[in-house]
VEXNUGU-304922 format. One line per field, with one value per residue (C-alpha): x, y, z. Coordinates in steps of 0.05 Angstrom, whole numbers. Layout:
xx <- [X,...];
yy <- [Y,...];
zz <- [Z,...];
//
This chain:
xx <- [-220,-189,-123,-159,-192,-121,-94,-153,-146,-72,-93,-135,-94,-35,-80,-110,-38,-25,-84,-48,5,56,109,160,140,172,170,97,84,18,-2,34,59,83,134,154,177,185,129,175,228,300,337,321,261,249,229,155,115,45,9,-57,-87,-136,-158,-206,-229,-234,-236,-309,-310,-257,-247,-203,-165,-95,-87,-15,-61,-87,-22,8,-52,-45,32,19,65,63,126,125,198,193,131,138,83,68,21,3,-29,-57,-81,-116,-173,-141,-106,-84,-40,-7,16,81,95,154,167,169];
yy <- [-49,-107,-53,-1,-49,-74,1,23,-34,-14,54,31,-17,36,84,41,11,88,104,93,153,153,204,152,119,68,50,15,-53,-47,-117,-138,-101,-121,-71,-34,28,86,133,171,154,143,82,67,12,-12,-80,-80,-75,-69,-77,-44,-63,-43,-70,-47,-98,-70,2,-9,-36,-21,-45,-39,13,27,80,90,90,21,-6,20,-11,-77,-79,-54,7,71,116,111,106,77,76,36,16,-36,-33,-98,-95,-149,-123,-70,-120,-134,-80,-75,-22,-40,13,-22,12,1,32,8];
zz <- [-669,-629,-616,-590,-541,-518,-513,-471,-429,-418,-399,-349,-319,-313,-291,-234,-209,-187,-146,-74,-64,-4,7,-29,-85,-122,-188,-201,-241,-286,-285,-211,-158,-87,-53,13,18,76,101,152,211,219,216,293,279,359,382,368,293,284,219,187,125,79,11,-45,-105,-177,-146,-132,-56,-7,69,126,172,143,195,233,299,275,268,331,372,334,358,426,410,448,419,342,318,248,193,126,84,30,-30,-69,-132,-184,-245,-220,-189,-121,-85,-20,33,90,146,184,248,291,360,430];
//
C-alpha cells in the first residue's frame, strides 16, 4: 500500500510539472525546474528588456499576466526582436512562467 502511494505521488508530480507548454520545451525536472528557452525571434535582441510573469499554487490558484504585450510594456519596448521564457516549478506546489521580451 505504501509503495502505491509513492507511485501515485510521483505520477501526479510528473503530470503537474508538464502543464506549462511553449513552442520550445527543454527537459523538465519533476521535483524542481528553473529553465529558460526561446519562444521566437532571431539572434538580435536589442538594448531593452521587459518581463511579465504569472504564477500558480497547487494548480488551484493562479494569477498574473505573462503576455508578450505586458512584458513589452514593462520594458518600454516598441519593436520586439526576441522573446524568451523562463519556467520555474517547485514540486508542483509553486509554478511561475515569465515572458522575457527584448527589443527597442
